[in-house]
C-alpha positions in Angstrom: 36.7 -30.0 -45.8 34.8 -31.5 -42.8 33.3 -29.8 -39.8 36.1 -31.1 -37.6 38.8 -29.2 -39.6 37.3 -25.7 -38.8 39.6 -23.7 -36.5 38.2 -21.2 -34.1 39.3 -17.7 -34.9 39.7 -18.3 -38.6 37.5 -17.2 -41.5 36.2 -19.6 -44.1 34.1 -19.2 -47.3 30.5 -20.6 -47.4 27.4 -20.5 -49.5 23.9 -19.4 -48.2 22.7 -23.0 -48.3 25.3 -24.0 -45.7 24.3 -21.3 -43.2 21.3 -20.7 -41.0 20.4 -17.9 -38.6 20.8 -19.4 -35.1 17.5 -19.7 -33.3 19.1 -20.5 -30.0 22.0 -18.1 -29.7 21.0 -15.2 -31.9 19.7 -12.5 -29.5 17.3 -11.0 -32.0 14.1 -12.9 -32.4 11.6 -12.9 -35.3 8.0 -12.8 -34.2 6.4 -16.0 -35.6 9.5 -16.3 -37.8 8.2 -13.5 -40.0 9.6 -10.1 -40.8 7.4 -7.1 -40.2 6.9 -4.6 -43.1 9.4 -2.2 -41.5 12.0 -5.0 -41.0 11.5 -6.2 -44.6 12.1 -2.7 -45.9 15.3 -2.5 -43.9 16.4 -5.9 -45.3 15.8 -4.8 -48.9 17.8 -1.6 -48.2 20.7 -3.7 -46.8 20.4 -6.1 -49.8 20.8 -3.1 -52.2 23.9 -2.1 -50.4 25.4 -5.6 -50.7 24.5 -5.8 -54.3 26.2 -2.5 -55.1 29.3 -2.8 -52.8 29.6 -6.5 -52.0 29.7 -8.0 -48.6 32.0 -5.7 -46.7 32.2 -7.6 -43.4 32.3 -11.3 -42.5 29.6 -13.1 -40.6 30.3 -15.0 -37.3 29.1 -18.5 -36.6 29.7 -21.7 -34.8 29.6 -25.4 -35.7 26.4 -27.0 -34.2 26.7 -30.1 -32.2 24.3 -31.9 -34.5 24.5 -31.4 -38.3 21.2 -30.7 -40.0 21.2 -31.7 -43.7 23.5 -29.3 -45.7 23.8 -26.9 -42.8 27.4 -26.5 -41.7 27.2 -23.3 -39.5 24.7 -21.4 -37.3 25.1 -17.7 -37.7 25.2 -15.7 -34.4 26.3 -12.3 -35.8 25.3 -11.0 -39.2 21.9 -12.6 -39.3 20.4 -9.6 -41.1 23.1 -9.7 -43.8 22.4 -13.4 -44.3 18.7 -12.7 -44.6 19.5 -10.0 -47.2 21.7 -12.3 -49.2 19.0 -15.1 -49.3 16.5 -12.5 -50.5 18.9 -11.4 -53.3 19.3 -15.1 -54.3 15.5 -15.6 -54.3 15.1 -12.5 -56.5 17.7 -13.9 -58.9 20.1 -10.9 -58.4 23.1 -13.0 -57.2 24.0 -16.7 -57.8 23.3 -19.5 -55.4 27.1 -20.0 -54.8 27.6 -16.4 -53.7 30.6 -16.5 -51.4 30.0 -15.6 -47.7 33.0 -15.3 -45.4 32.3 -16.5 -41.9 34.5 -16.3 -38.8 34.3 -19.4 -36.6 33.6 -19.0 -32.9 33.1 -21.3 -29.9 29.7 -22.2 -28.5 30.5 -20.2 -25.4 31.4 -17.1 -27.4 28.3 -17.3 -29.6 25.8 -15.4 -27.5 28.2 -12.8 -26.2 29.4 -12.0 -29.8 25.8 -11.8 -31.1 24.7 -9.6 -28.1 27.5 -7.1 -28.6 27.3 -7.0 -32.4 23.5 -6.6 -32.5 23.2 -4.1 -29.7 25.9 -1.9 -31.2 24.2 -1.7 -34.6 20.5 -1.5 -33.8 18.5 -1.0 -30.6 18.1 -4.5 -29.1 14.6 -5.4 -27.8 14.8 -5.8 -24.0 13.2 -9.3 -24.1 15.9 -10.5 -26.5 18.6 -9.1 -24.2 17.2 -10.8 -21.1 16.9 -14.1 -22.8 20.4 -13.8 -24.2 21.9 -13.3 -20.8 20.0 -16.4 -19.6 21.4 -18.5 -22.5 24.9 -17.3 -21.7 24.4 -18.3 -18.1 22.9 -21.7 -19.2 26.0 -22.2 -21.4 28.2 -22.0 -18.2 29.3 -18.4 -18.4 29.5 -16.8 -15.0 27.6 -13.6 -14.0 31.0 -11.9 -13.6 32.1 -12.9 -17.1 28.8 -11.8 -18.6 29.0 -8.5 -16.8 32.6 -8.0 -18.0 31.9 -8.9 -21.6 28.9 -6.6 -21.7 30.4 -3.7 -19.7 27.7 -3.5 -17.0 27.8 -4.3 -13.2 26.9 -7.7 -11.9 23.6 -6.5 -10.2 22.3 -5.6 -13.6 23.0 -9.0 -15.0 21.4 -10.6 -11.9 18.3 -8.5 -12.4 18.0 -9.4 -16.1 18.5 -13.0 -15.4 15.6 -12.7 -12.9 13.4 -11.2 -15.5 14.3 -13.9 -18.1 13.3 -16.6 -15.5 9.6 -15.3 -15.4 7.1 -18.0 -16.5 7.4 -18.4 -20.3 3.7 -17.6 -20.8 4.0 -14.3 -19.0 7.4 -13.5 -20.6 5.8 -13.9 -24.0 3.2 -11.4 -23.0 6.0 -8.9 -22.2 7.7 -9.7 -25.5 4.5 -9.0 -27.4 3.9 -5.7 -25.6 0.9 -7.1 -23.5 2.8 -6.8 -20.2 5.0 -3.9 -18.9 8.5 -4.1 -17.5 7.1 -3.0 -14.1 4.7 -5.9 -14.1 7.6 -8.3 -15.1 9.7 -7.0 -12.3 6.9 -7.5 -9.8 6.4 -11.1 -11.0 10.1 -11.8 -10.6 9.8 -11.3 -6.9 9.2 -15.1 -6.8 10.9 -17.8 -8.8 7.9 -20.1 -8.7 6.2 -19.9 -12.1 2.9 -21.2 -10.6 2.8 -18.4 -8.1 3.6 -15.9 -10.9 0.8 -17.1 -13.1 -1.7 -17.3 -10.2 -1.0 -13.7 -9.3 -1.4 -12.6 -12.9 -4.6 -14.5 -13.5 -6.2 -13.5 -10.2 -6.3 -9.8 -11.1 -8.7 -8.4 -13.7 -6.9 -6.5 -16.5 -7.7 -3.0 -15.2 -6.3 -3.9 -11.7 -3.2 -5.7 -12.9 -0.7 -3.0 -11.7 2.7 -3.8 -10.6 1.7 -2.7 -7.0 -1.2 -5.2 -7.0 0.9 -8.0 -8.3 3.6 -7.3 -5.8 1.0 -7.3 -3.0 -0.4 -10.6 -4.0 3.0 -12.3 -4.2 4.2 -10.8 -0.9 0.9 -11.1 1.0 2.5 -12.8 4.0 5.6 -10.6 4.1 6.3 -7.0 5.3 7.6 -4.4 2.9 10.3 -2.1 4.4 9.3 0.6 1.9 5.6 0.6 2.8 5.4 -0.5 6.4 6.0 2.2 9.0 7.3 -0.2 11.7 9.8 -1.8 9.3 10.9 1.7 8.3 11.5 2.6 11.9 13.5 -0.6 12.7 15.4 -0.6 9.4 16.9 -3.6 7.5 20.3 -3.5 9.1 19.0 -3.6 12.7 16.4 -6.3 11.9 19.0 -8.5 10.3 21.5 -7.8 13.1 18.9 -9.0 15.6 18.5 -12.2 13.7 15.5 -11.5 11.4 15.2 -13.0 7.9 15.0 -10.7 4.9 14.1 -11.4 1.3 15.5 -8.8 -1.0 14.0 -7.6 -4.2 16.8 -7.3 -6.8 14.8 -4.4 -8.4 14.6 -2.3 -5.2 16.9 0.4 -4.1 19.3 -0.1 -1.2 17.6 -0.4 2.2 14.4 -2.1 0.8 13.3 -5.6 1.1 10.7 -7.9 2.7 10.6 -9.1 6.3 9.2 -12.6 6.9 8.5 -12.5 10.7 5.9 -10.0 11.8 6.1 -11.0 15.5 9.9 -10.7 15.5 9.7 -7.3 13.9 7.3 -6.2 16.6 9.6 -7.2 19.4 12.6 -5.5 17.8 10.5 -2.3 17.2 9.3 -2.1 20.8 12.8 -2.6 22.1 14.0 0.3 19.9 11.1 2.5 20.9 12.0 2.0 24.6 15.6 2.7 23.9 15.3 5.8 21.7 12.4 7.5 23.5 14.1 7.4 26.9 15.7 10.8 26.5 12.4 12.3 25.4 10.4 11.3 28.5 11.1 12.5 32.0 10.3 10.5 35.1 7.2 12.4 36.2 4.7 10.3 34.3 2.7 7.5 36.1 3.2 5.1 33.2 4.6 4.7 29.7 3.1 2.4 27.0 4.8 1.4 23.8 2.6 0.6 20.8 4.1 0.3 17.3 0.6 1.0 15.9 -2.3 2.9 17.4 -5.1 4.4 15.4 -7.4 7.3 16.2 -10.2 5.0 17.4 -7.9 3.5 20.1 -6.6 6.9 21.1 -10.2 8.2 21.7 -10.5 5.6 24.5 -8.1 7.7 26.4 -8.7 11.1 27.9 -6.0 13.8 27.5 -5.3 15.8 30.6 -3.6 19.2 30.9 0.2 19.2 30.7 2.7 21.9 31.5 6.1 22.7 30.2 8.6 23.3 33.0 11.5 25.7 32.7 14.5 24.7 30.6 17.9 24.2 32.1 20.4 26.9 31.2 22.1 24.8 28.6 18.8 23.6 27.0 17.4 27.2 27.0 20.4 28.3 24.9 19.9 25.4 22.5 16.2 26.1 22.2 16.7 29.8 21.6 19.3 29.0 18.9 17.0 26.5 17.2 14.1 29.1 17.2 16.4 31.8 15.7 17.6 29.4 13.0 14.0 28.4 12.2 12.9 32.1 12.0 15.7 32.8 9.4 14.6 29.9 7.2 10.9 30.8 7.4 11.8 34.4 6.4 13.7 33.0 3.4 10.7 31.0 2.4 8.4 34.0 2.8 10.7 36.3 0.8 10.8 33.7 -2.0 7.0 33.4 -2.0 6.5 37.1 -2.1 9.1 37.5 -4.9 7.5 34.8 -7.0 9.4 34.1 -10.3 11.8 36.9 -9.5 13.2 35.0 -6.5 16.8 34.0 -6.5 16.0 30.8 -4.7 15.6 27.7 -7.0 13.1 25.0 -6.3 16.0 22.7 -5.2 17.1 25.3 -2.6 13.6 25.8 -1.4 13.2 22.1 -0.9 16.5 22.1 1.0 15.2 24.8 3.3 12.0 22.8 3.9 14.1 19.7 4.8 16.1 21.8 7.2 13.0 23.2 8.8 11.6 19.7 9.3 14.9 18.7 11.0 14.8 21.8 13.2 11.1 21.2 14.2 12.0 17.6 15.2 14.8 18.9 17.4 12.6 21.6 19.0 9.7 19.2 19.6 12.0 16.6 21.1 13.5 19.2 23.4 10.2 20.6 24.5 8.6 17.1 25.0 11.4 16.2 27.4 10.2 19.1 29.7 6.5 18.2 29.6 4.9 17.2 32.9 1.4 16.4 34.0 -0.6 18.8 36.1 0.3 18.0 39.8 -3.3 16.6 40.4 -2.9 14.2 37.5 0.6 12.9 38.2 -0.7 9.7 39.7 -2.7 8.6 36.6 -1.4 10.5 33.5 1.0 8.7 31.2 2.6 8.7 27.8 2.0 6.5 24.8 5.0 6.1 22.6 4.2 5.0 19.0 5.4 5.3 15.4 4.1 7.8 12.9 3.4 7.1 9.2 6.9 8.1 8.2 8.5 5.6 10.6 9.5 8.2 13.3 8.8 8.2 17.0 5.6 10.0 18.1 4.6 10.8 21.7 1.2 11.3 23.1 1.5 13.0 26.5 -1.0 13.4 29.3 -3.0 10.3 28.4 -5.5 8.9 31.0 -6.7 5.4 30.8 -10.5 4.7 30.5 -10.5 3.2 34.0 -8.9 6.3 35.5 -11.4 8.8 34.0 -13.4 9.3 37.2 -10.2 10.2 39.0 -9.4 12.6 36.2 -12.7 14.3 36.6 -12.2 14.7 40.3 -8.8 16.1 39.7 -10.2 18.6 37.2 -12.9 19.8 39.6 -10.3 20.5 42.3 -7.4 21.7 40.2 -6.1 25.1 41.2 -3.5 25.8 38.5 0.2 25.1 38.1 3.5 26.9 38.2 4.4 25.9 34.7 3.4 27.3 31.4 0.7 25.7 29.2 2.0 23.0 27.0 2.8 24.1 23.5 0.9 22.3 20.8 3.1 20.6 18.2 2.5 22.6 15.1 2.8 21.4 11.5 1.4 24.6 10.0 2.9 28.1 9.6 1.2 31.0 11.3 0.0 32.3 8.0 -1.7 29.0 7.1 -3.2 28.7 10.5 -4.8 32.2 10.1 -6.0 31.3 6.6 -7.6 28.0 7.7 -9.3 29.5 10.7 -10.5 32.4 8.6 -12.3 29.7 6.4 -13.7 28.3 9.7 -14.9 31.7 10.8 -16.7 32.3 7.4 -18.4 29.0 7.7 -19.5 29.6 11.2 -20.9 33.0 10.2 -23.1 31.4 7.6 -24.3 28.6 9.9 -24.9 30.9 12.8 -26.9 33.4 10.7 -29.2 30.4 9.8 -29.6 29.2 13.4 -31.4 32.0 15.2 -31.7 30.1 18.6 -28.0 29.4 18.7 -27.2 33.0 17.7 -29.3 34.2 20.6 -27.3 32.0 22.9 -24.0 33.3 21.6 -25.2 36.9 22.1 -26.5 36.2 25.6 -23.3 34.5 26.4 -21.3 37.5 25.3 -23.5 40.0 27.2 -23.5 37.9 30.4 -19.7 37.8 30.3 -19.6 41.5 29.9 -22.1 42.2 32.7 -21.0 39.7 35.3 -17.4 39.1 34.8 -15.3 41.2 32.4 -17.6 44.2 31.8 -16.2 46.9 29.6 -18.6 49.5 28.1 -18.1 51.4 24.9 -20.2 54.4 23.8 -21.7 53.9 20.4 -23.2 56.9 18.7 -26.9 56.6 17.9 -27.7 54.0 20.5 -28.4 54.0 24.2 -27.2 50.4 24.6 -23.5 50.3 25.3 -22.8 47.1 23.3 -19.9 47.0 20.9 -19.7 45.0 17.6 -16.6 44.5 15.7 -16.3 42.9 12.2 -13.2 41.0 11.0 -12.5 41.4 7.3 -11.6 37.8 6.5 -10.7 38.7 2.9 -7.6 40.5 4.3 -6.2 37.2 5.7 -5.1 35.9 2.3 -5.9 36.1 -1.4 -6.8 32.4 -1.3 -9.8 32.8 1.0 -10.9 35.9 -0.9 -11.0 33.9 -4.1 -12.1 30.4 -3.0 -14.3 30.7 0.2 -17.9 29.6 -0.7 -18.9 30.5 2.9 -17.6 34.1 2.5 -19.5 34.4 -0.8 -22.8 33.1 0.7 -22.5 35.4 3.7 -22.0 38.4 1.4 -25.1 37.4 -0.5 -27.1 37.4 2.7 -25.7 40.8 3.6 -27.0 42.3 0.3 -30.4 40.7 0.9 -30.7 42.4 4.3 -29.4 45.7 2.8 -32.3 45.5 0.3 -34.9 44.9 3.1 -33.7 47.5 5.6 -34.6 51.2 5.3 -32.0 53.4 3.5 -31.8 56.0 6.4 -30.5 55.1 9.9 -33.1 57.3 11.6 -35.9 55.1 10.1 -34.4 51.8 11.3 -35.9 51.7 14.8 -39.5 52.4 13.6 -39.0 49.7 10.9 -38.0 47.2 13.4 -41.0 47.9 15.6 -43.2 47.1 12.6 -41.7 43.8 11.9 -42.7 40.4 13.2 -40.5 39.0 15.9 -39.1 36.3 13.6 -37.7 39.0 11.3 -36.1 40.9 14.2 -34.6 37.6 15.5 -33.2 36.7 12.1 -31.6 40.1 11.8 -30.2 39.7 15.3 -28.8 36.3 14.3 -27.1 37.8 11.3 -25.6 40.7 13.2 -24.3 38.3 15.8 -22.7 36.1 13.1 -21.3 39.3 11.5 -19.3 39.9 14.7 -17.9 36.4 14.9 -14.1 35.9 14.8 -12.3 32.6 15.4 -9.1 33.5 13.5 -6.0 32.4 15.5 -2.3 32.3 15.0 -1.4 29.0 16.7 -2.8 25.5 16.8 -4.1 25.5 20.4 -7.8 24.5 20.7 -10.2 27.4 20.2 -13.0 26.5 22.7 -15.6 29.1 21.6 -15.2 27.9 17.9 -15.7 24.3 19.1 -18.7 25.1 21.2 -20.5 27.1 18.4 -19.4 24.6 15.8 -21.1 21.8 17.7 -24.2 23.8 18.3 -24.7 24.6 14.6 -23.6 21.1 13.4 -20.7 22.5 11.4 -18.7 20.2 9.2 -15.9 22.1 7.6 -15.6 19.5 4.8 -18.8 21.1 3.4 -17.0 24.5 3.2 -13.3 23.7 2.6 -11.3 21.2 0.6 -7.5 20.6 0.7 -6.1 21.7 -2.7 -2.6 22.7 -3.9 -3.4 26.4 -3.3 -5.4 26.1 -0.1 -3.2 23.7 1.8 -0.6 21.3 0.2 1.7 24.0 -1.2 2.0 25.5 2.3 3.0 22.5 4.3 6.1 20.2 4.2 6.6 17.3 1.8 6.9 15.0 4.9 3.5 16.2 6.2 1.8 15.7 2.7 3.1 12.2 2.3 2.0 11.3 5.9 -1.5 12.6 5.1 -1.8 10.6 1.9 -0.4 7.5 3.5 -2.9 7.7 6.4 -6.0 8.6 4.4 -5.4 6.7 1.1 -2.6 4.2 1.4 1.2 3.8 1.8 1.4 2.6 -1.8 -0.2 5.8 -3.2 2.0 7.9 -1.0 5.3 6.2 -1.9 5.8 7.7 -5.4 5.2 11.2 -3.9 8.5 11.1 -2.1 10.4 11.5 -5.4 8.4 14.4 -6.7 9.2 18.1 -6.6 7.0 20.3 -4.3 4.5 21.7 -6.9 3.8 18.4 -8.7 3.7 16.7 -5.3 1.0 19.2 -4.1 -1.0 18.7 -7.3 -0.8 14.9 -7.0 -1.9 15.1 -3.3 -4.9 17.3 -4.3 -6.0 14.7 -6.9 -5.5 11.8 -4.4 -7.4 13.5 -1.6 -10.2 15.0 -3.7 -13.0 12.8 -2.4 -11.8 12.0 1.1 -13.4 14.9 3.1 -10.2 15.1 5.1 -9.6 18.0 7.4 -6.6 19.2 9.3 -7.1 18.9 13.1 -7.5 22.7 13.5 -10.7 22.6 11.3 -12.2 19.5 12.9 -15.2 19.9 15.3 -15.0 17.3 18.0 -18.1 15.1 18.3 
């Protein structure tokens, strides 16, 4: 019987000498053509089964285009059984002419049969599967046919074909476990093998992350996932405007790489103008649109006073309804926090509430910003800068005065006589509880610093007394003293358990208190005589401590606290020495959106991107780790230079 007489779909008897395990179409590969100890043990176990029960199932093979010696068929399904039979022959346990039934298949069917047969019986190594799909495609089988035969969608096949097309040297590293799937996916961003190898070789081993590889390959392109301007514009709008996009098969919907930065900028500015129109009234002298503006650039401008004019009747109703809805959601959050593990609200529901709060805040801020106006004296020079925040959303900076107009601003401030509107409300990203907690930390730090700066403490005291004498004088009788000066102490520990347990400033101030308590006489009647006996430096130090003891800068909103700023500057306060953002002190108390924005701004968009998929508690912990060494402070704790 010759090779030409074999009919596809029929089974014929063969001996082991006539068969070979296909190296081209068998999806399972032997590393260096050798079995591992584990694989050898499995073959021997299979051989024992064949010896005791016979060969219960036929093999599948095809007639090769070129005959090699005695070889008649290449086996594409049943390779492990063939290996077991050959082992039994070598061991002398079965004869050389042991009959092996083989079903004949076509060349096109070979890989698909092998793929399905092997995957169904034993976990198939991913590298073998990727290569098998590639061999099916090379044999002329369409992506649709491969997907149908394997029972997966076409995008999965396309992705795996991309992976199989990675440079052979790098694919071999993946196959041997020296490269990860994420790294392989990053390399597959380009089909050019030289570029893939260049990116791999350019990075030292410890820096060869999939993010770093991706950045090297796409260095001249803009990632929609990581670029705030691209996020703002969006893939659909960019393409509709005529922009070119290169999509990554391994990205989720809505992601890709934009190839024209200048074109993206023009599309973004047009969208900024269009979408911010309803948020800006016509009372501003100018409006500038900047897709990106950093804090250094903003500091070139001076911010003048703005006022919020009265809402229309319709907008007043909308505003009140939004505030009422927000209050209910905040109360739900507070109740859940107080109930702890006994709360009926799941973490998923709490995250939903947080998302709803973010959406409501955006609506409230947009409504309020539409009613912002400059002080009348500033109307001719004050403008608005429209930009994009780190999350790809519109951000407005009202009341900005250009550097060249600063002199006119100063003149306007000197002659300003008030306004009929209400002071502008500061856009808040913190709850009242967190604001009070943060400013309690600030107060504790100021107390320590002020107690150590006697000259500044004397200024603070003189300032307070002068205000009482010359402007807002109110006297209080204090028993045991002829001087009618009152002193009130704020118990900062009452603001939150967090400050009571974590404030190093509060602990240090308490230690100084005990040191004074040890030095002072035990009886009040002896204090005056004791003070007369002391050197002036001791009295001044005590005066400084008592002044610091009376200090209170705790507040409930995010408006600037001018006395805190003045004293902070005078004592060179840097709150980063006294407070750090941790899960407990900060991140667990603000929104996910705000956390991600901070990490993106202070660390990088790449570090921030994975945070979006995390639950709130792991997210807060991850943010704490990322921000550990940054000395970052929320605006309310920053002391302006």
